[in-house]
C-alpha positions, 0 to 999 in steps of 0.5 A: 436487462437486469444485473444481479450480484452473484459473487461479491468477493470477485465483483461478478454480476449475472446479467439477465436479458429478458424477452419483453415481446410478450410472446415468451416473456422469459429470460433469453440470455444469461451472461457473467461479467466483471462489475465496477462495484467498489468495495464498501469503504471502511469507517472509524468503527468498521476497519480491517483487523490488521488496523486494530492495534493502531492508536485511534488517530493513526487508525483513522488516518489509515482508514482514510488513506485505504479508502482513497487508495481503493477508490482512486488507484483501484488497488486490491484490498490487501495492498491498499491496507498495507500501504495505508498503514505504512503511510499513516504511521509516517504521517503520525511520526511527522506530526508527533503522534504515537505510531504504535500502541504498546499496551495493545500490541507486541512491538517488533518494528524498531525502525524510525518511520520515514528513514528508509532509503531508496537508491534511484537513477537521477540526472544520468547519475545515482542518488539516495532519497529518503522515504517520503521526501521530495529532494534527494539526500545525495548524488553519486557517479556510480550505482555501487557508491550510492548503494554502499552509502544508502546501506550504511544509513539504512542499517543505522536506523534499522530501516530498509533499502530499496534499489531501483533499476535505471528504468525506475522499477524496483530491483531489490528491497532489503530490510535492516530491521532485526525483528522484521526482515522483508523478503529479498527480491 
């Protein structure tokens, strides 16, 4: 049996099964199958184009995170890249590093990274959690109260608001960054 890659973008292999009996000695079957080929990891010099305007430290961290997401979480590349850039910017902001390269890119994101608010179900109540933090900021008896407070805080920092259902799934995302509106779900 021999596996031959035929479509590297979709990780499809063509598997050839040979007859080794000596009579015909040829291919007796061809099958297409999904392979478990992992995408080649990015490096400090070979990275996705969407990372080109990031400062070097932030880009290096984004590459590291994106590679880990691809390997551990088996995410598609687009999701891994976007997630990695966001997490790397948060990491940079928490460590006092520049988040953007003003000389290389037009900055439209005026929010303070790490200030997004999330309304979550919490111990039979509702709570506001700040993006990237373990502890909740404040708890409320009703979801309506939690949303009102989280909306106000998100607007103050030009951040975004994510509202979860009782099950924990995302119900709605709202961006209050005037230059970068997220799609409302």
